[in-house]
C-alpha positions as CSV (number, residue, x, y, z in Angstrom):
1,M,68.7,-10.1,-33.0
2,L,65.4,-9.8,-31.2
3,L,63.8,-12.4,-28.9
4,L,60.1,-11.6,-29.2
5,V,58.1,-13.5,-26.5
6,G,54.4,-14.0,-26.4
7,L,52.9,-15.0,-23.1
8,G,50.1,-17.5,-22.6
9,N,49.1,-20.9,-21.4
10,P,49.6,-24.0,-23.6
11,G,46.8,-26.3,-24.6
12,A,43.6,-26.0,-26.7
13,Q,41.5,-25.2,-23.6
14,Y,43.4,-22.0,-23.1
15,A,43.9,-20.9,-26.7
16,G,41.1,-18.3,-26.7
17,N,41.7,-16.9,-23.2
18,R,42.3,-13.2,-22.6
19,H,45.5,-14.3,-20.8
20,N,46.7,-15.7,-24.2
21,I,46.7,-12.6,-26.3
22,G,50.5,-12.6,-26.2
23,F,50.5,-16.0,-28.0
24,M,47.9,-14.7,-30.5
25,A,50.1,-11.7,-31.3
26,V,53.2,-13.8,-31.8
27,D,51.3,-16.1,-34.1
28,A,50.2,-13.1,-36.1
29,V,53.9,-12.0,-36.4
30,A,54.8,-15.5,-37.6
31,R,52.1,-15.4,-40.3
32,A,52.8,-11.9,-41.5
33,H,56.6,-12.5,-41.8
34,R,56.5,-16.1,-43.1
35,A,58.3,-17.6,-40.1
36,A,59.6,-21.1,-40.2
37,P,57.2,-23.6,-38.5
38,F,57.2,-23.5,-34.7
39,R,59.2,-26.3,-33.0
40,A,59.8,-27.4,-29.5
41,R,62.8,-25.7,-27.9
42,F,63.7,-23.9,-24.6
43,Q,60.6,-25.3,-22.9
44,G,58.6,-23.5,-25.5
45,L,57.7,-23.3,-29.1
46,V,60.2,-21.4,-31.2
47,A,60.1,-20.0,-34.8
48,E,62.5,-17.7,-36.6
49,C,61.9,-15.0,-39.2
50,T,63.5,-11.9,-40.6
51,V,61.8,-8.6,-40.1
52,D,63.2,-5.5,-41.9
53,G,66.6,-7.2,-42.2
54,E,66.8,-8.2,-38.5
55,K,66.6,-11.8,-37.3
56,V,63.7,-12.3,-34.9
57,V,63.3,-15.4,-32.7
58,L,59.6,-15.9,-31.7
59,L,59.0,-17.7,-28.5
60,K,55.8,-19.1,-26.9
61,P,56.7,-20.6,-23.5
62,T,54.9,-23.9,-22.8
63,T,55.7,-23.9,-19.1
64,F,52.4,-22.4,-18.2
65,M,52.3,-18.7,-17.4
66,N,53.7,-18.7,-13.9
67,D,56.9,-20.4,-15.0
68,S,57.4,-18.4,-18.3
69,G,60.8,-17.2,-17.1
70,Q,62.3,-20.7,-17.3
71,S,61.7,-20.7,-21.1
72,V,62.6,-17.1,-21.7
73,G,65.8,-17.3,-19.6
74,A,66.9,-20.4,-21.5
75,A,66.5,-18.8,-24.9
76,A,68.1,-15.5,-23.9
77,R,71.2,-17.3,-22.5
78,F,71.5,-19.6,-25.5
79,F,71.5,-16.6,-27.9
80,K,73.6,-14.5,-25.5
81,L,71.1,-11.7,-25.6
82,G,71.0,-8.6,-23.3
83,L,67.8,-7.4,-21.7
84,E,67.4,-4.8,-24.4
85,D,67.1,-7.6,-27.0
86,V,64.1,-9.2,-25.3
87,A,60.5,-7.9,-25.8
88,V,57.5,-9.6,-24.2
89,L,54.0,-9.3,-25.5
90,H,51.4,-9.8,-22.7
91,D,47.9,-9.1,-21.6
92,E,47.5,-5.9,-19.6
93,L,44.5,-5.4,-17.3
94,D,45.3,-1.8,-16.6
95,L,44.9,-0.7,-20.2
96,P,41.6,-0.3,-22.1
97,P,40.8,-3.1,-24.6
98,G,42.6,-2.7,-27.9
99,K,45.4,-0.4,-26.7
100,L,49.2,-1.1,-26.9
101,R,51.8,0.6,-24.6
102,A,55.5,-0.2,-24.6
103,K,57.8,0.3,-21.7
104,T,61.1,-1.0,-20.4
105,G,61.3,-2.3,-16.9
106,G,58.9,-1.1,-14.2
107,G,56.6,-3.2,-12.0
108,N,54.9,-6.4,-12.9
109,A,51.4,-5.3,-11.8
110,G,50.6,-8.7,-10.4
111,H,51.3,-10.5,-13.7
112,N,52.8,-13.8,-12.9
113,G,54.3,-14.3,-16.3
114,L,56.3,-11.1,-16.0
115,R,57.2,-11.9,-12.4
116,S,58.7,-15.2,-13.5
117,I,60.7,-13.6,-16.3
118,T,62.0,-10.9,-14.0
119,A,63.1,-13.6,-11.5
120,H,65.1,-15.3,-14.3
121,L,66.4,-12.3,-16.3
122,G,66.2,-9.2,-14.3
123,N,63.7,-6.4,-14.7
124,D,64.9,-4.2,-17.6
125,Y,63.4,-6.1,-20.6
126,R,60.9,-4.5,-22.9
127,R,57.2,-5.1,-22.3
128,L,54.6,-4.7,-25.0
129,R,51.4,-4.4,-23.1
130,L,48.2,-5.4,-24.9
131,G,45.2,-3.9,-23.2
132,I,42.3,-6.3,-22.4
133,G,40.5,-4.1,-19.9
134,H,39.7,-4.8,-16.3
135,P,36.5,-6.5,-15.0
136,G,36.1,-3.8,-12.3
137,D,36.6,-6.0,-9.2
138,K,40.0,-7.6,-8.3
139,N,38.1,-10.7,-7.1
140,L,36.9,-11.2,-10.7
141,V,40.3,-10.9,-12.3
142,H,41.3,-14.6,-12.2
143,G,38.2,-15.8,-14.0
144,F,38.3,-12.8,-16.4
145,V,41.7,-13.5,-17.8
146,L,41.1,-17.3,-18.0
147,N,37.9,-16.9,-19.9
148,D,37.8,-16.6,-23.7
149,F,37.4,-13.4,-25.5
150,G,33.7,-13.1,-26.4
151,R,32.5,-13.3,-30.0
152,G,32.0,-9.5,-30.0
153,E,35.6,-8.9,-29.0
154,R,37.3,-11.1,-31.5
155,A,37.4,-8.4,-34.3
156,W,39.4,-5.9,-32.2
157,V,41.7,-8.7,-30.9
158,E,42.5,-9.8,-34.4
159,A,43.0,-6.1,-35.5
160,L,45.4,-5.5,-32.6
161,C,47.4,-8.6,-33.3
162,D,47.6,-7.8,-37.0
163,A,48.7,-4.2,-36.2
164,V,51.5,-5.5,-34.0
165,A,52.5,-7.9,-36.7
166,D,52.5,-5.3,-39.5
167,N,54.6,-3.0,-37.3
168,A,57.0,-5.7,-36.0
169,G,59.9,-3.9,-37.8
170,L,59.5,-1.1,-35.3
171,V,59.7,-3.6,-32.4
172,A,62.9,-5.0,-34.0
173,K,64.4,-1.5,-34.3
174,R,63.4,-0.6,-30.7
175,R,61.3,2.3,-31.9
176,D,58.6,1.9,-29.2
177,V,57.0,5.3,-29.3
178,E,56.5,5.1,-33.1
179,L,55.2,1.5,-32.6
180,Q,52.5,2.8,-30.1
181,N,51.5,5.6,-32.5
182,K,51.3,3.3,-35.5
183,V,49.2,0.7,-33.7
184,H,46.9,3.5,-32.3
185,L,46.3,4.9,-35.8
186,R,45.7,1.4,-37.2
187,M,43.1,0.6,-34.5
188,E,41.5,4.0,-35.0
189,A,41.2,3.4,-38.8
190,A,39.7,0.0,-38.2
191,G,37.0,1.5,-36.0
192,F,38.5,0.4,-32.7
193,A,39.7,3.7,-31.2
194,D,37.5,3.1,-28.1
195,V,36.6,-0.4,-27.3
196,S,34.4,-1.3,-24.3
197,L,34.2,-4.6,-22.5
198,P,31.0,-6.7,-23.2
199,G,28.1,-5.5,-21.1
200,R,29.6,-2.1,-20.4
């Protein structure tokens, strides 16, 4: 079993924020693999699907980003999962827009959602980092992540989420290097090999 977590903030006012790309990616997985409807559970919204023969539990914590670990910890304990069975989709400032990189453990790079999960679970869970780019000044980061993707960005965001969804079987099988390669090739084919932030 895989617990696939998308990070974001609950509520319509946050739905299009850059910080919510984890929610967007999990929603794309749910659509692509005909998940049951999301329902409230574990201080989050939960849906289940089968991907390449493996049961996948999709989780969108509704605790707000800074307390995501409460929800993820509750779900992981309920299903008796090890850290290797937890993968977290989240926004990544230190990757160019439209890139995906997977890693296990490592630092939290100032991401409060990851920091909370680490506090509740330990550090060695899988992180699926979805690049959103960096505004160039650390003083601009807060506003940047809590602003919506611009109209000109939505095509690559949708393409990246769909690429993750269509390759979710590789996530379930823990084939992270292959996942990165497949997503890269898919984004390249869609014309998003090199995406720039608006105004750059």
